[in-house]
Structures are given as structure tokens and as C-alpha cells.
N, C-alpha and C positions, 0 to 999 in steps of 0.2 A: 951809592949802595942801593941795590934794588930791594923790592918788598920782601922777597924770600930771605935775603940776608938780614934784613931788619927783624923779621919774625924769628929767625934762628937766634939772633942776638937777644931778643926779648925773652925767649924760652931759656936761654943760657943764664940771663940775669935772674929770672924767676927761680931757676933751679939753685942758683947760688944763695938766694934768700929763703929757700925751703926750710932749713933748720929753724930760722927765726919765725917764719910763718907757722910752722908746726908748734913751736913753743907758745906762740900767742894763742893758737887754737886750744892747746891743753890748758892754758890759763883761763880761757873763756869757759871751758868745761868745769874747771875747778870752782870758778866764781858761780856758775850755775848750780853746782852741787851745794854750795854754801848759801844759796839764795834764801832759804827759810830762816836761817840764823841771822843774817844781816842783809835784808832785801835792798835797802837804799845803797849801801856800799857796793853790793854786787852789781846793781844796775849801773852805777857810775863807772865801776871797773870794766864791765862788759862793753859799755859805750866807748870808753877810752881804748880798749884793746881792739874793738872792731875798727875804730878810726885809724889805729896804727896799721892794721892790715890793709885798709883801703889806701892809706898814705903810701905804703910800700908798693902796692900794685899800680897806683896812679903815677907815681914818680918813676917807676920802672918803665912805663910806657912813655911818659913825658921825656925822660932823658934819652930814650931811644929814637923818638921821632921829631921832637921840637927843634933840636939843633939843625937837623937836615933841612927842615922847612924854612927856618930863618936864614940859613946859609944860601939857599937857592934864591930867596927873595932879595938878598942884599939889603934887607931892612935894618939890620943892626949888626955891629961887629961881633965877632966870636967872643972876645973877652967880656964885653958888656953883657952879652946874652948869658954866658955862664955865671957871671956875677948875679944877674937878675934871677936866674933859675935857682942858684944857691940860696939867695935871700928868700924866695918864695918857698923853697923846700923847708928851710928852717923855721920860717914863720908858720907854715902849715903843721910842722911837727910839734910846735909849742902847744897846740890845742889838745891833742891826745895825751901829751906828757903832763899837762896841767890837770887833766881829768884823773890821771893815775895818781898824781900827788894829792888831789882832793880826796880820792878814795882811801889813800893811806892814812890821811889825817882826819877823816870824818869821825865824829863822835860815835863810839860804840857803847851800847848799853851792856853793863856787866852781865855775864851769864847768871841765870838763876841758880842759887845754891840749893843742893838737894836737902830735903827736910831731914832733920836728925830726929831719931826716936827719943823718947823721954828717958830711956834707961841709960843713954849715954854715949 
């Protein structure tokens, strides 16, 4: 497969991921809007979401080019390569998912109750 075919395949893969990537961007925007209310949680959430976006982009590129490079070099067999890439993919995915879980279960201070007037 030549370079133009690989670029076309990469663009096709990224377009398939576009709904997920847009959803992650909207979630980042939502976390940024809620920053004043829960700054620590928003920070952890934004870091996790950015890492998810980077993970998606990095592995779209990796799955597009790495198998071809390794096949050409006869360095490793295809099943071994795919197993290793799958392990690395899932190991790398565990970091942003852990950050999202941390953000979900972080301690939140209760919102301040509005002052009630003396009349009742």
C-alpha cells in the first residue's frame, strides 16, 4: 500500500471516529463551563478527555502505519504484532479511563444553601 492509500485510509478512520471526537470536545467544553464550581474535578476530567482524544488519534495513525512497517522488516509475525498492539492499545486506554473514574468519584463539596430570610 503506498503513502497516498495510507493517508486516505487514515482520513477514513478519523472520519469514522468523528462523532466520538466531537462528543469528547463537547464534554471538555462542559467541564470548562463548570470549572468555577468544581475546579479540581474539571481539571482531572479535562485531562482524561484530552488523553482520550490523543489516544484515538495516536492509535489511528499507529494501526495505519505500524503493521506495514513491521511486515516489511520481517521482524515479527503478524499475529504477534497484532497481539502486542492490542495490549499496548488497552494499556494506554486504561490511563484516561482511570482519570475519568477518579473525576466521577472525587469528593465534591456540597453547594452552599441560599440564605433564608427570618420571616420564613
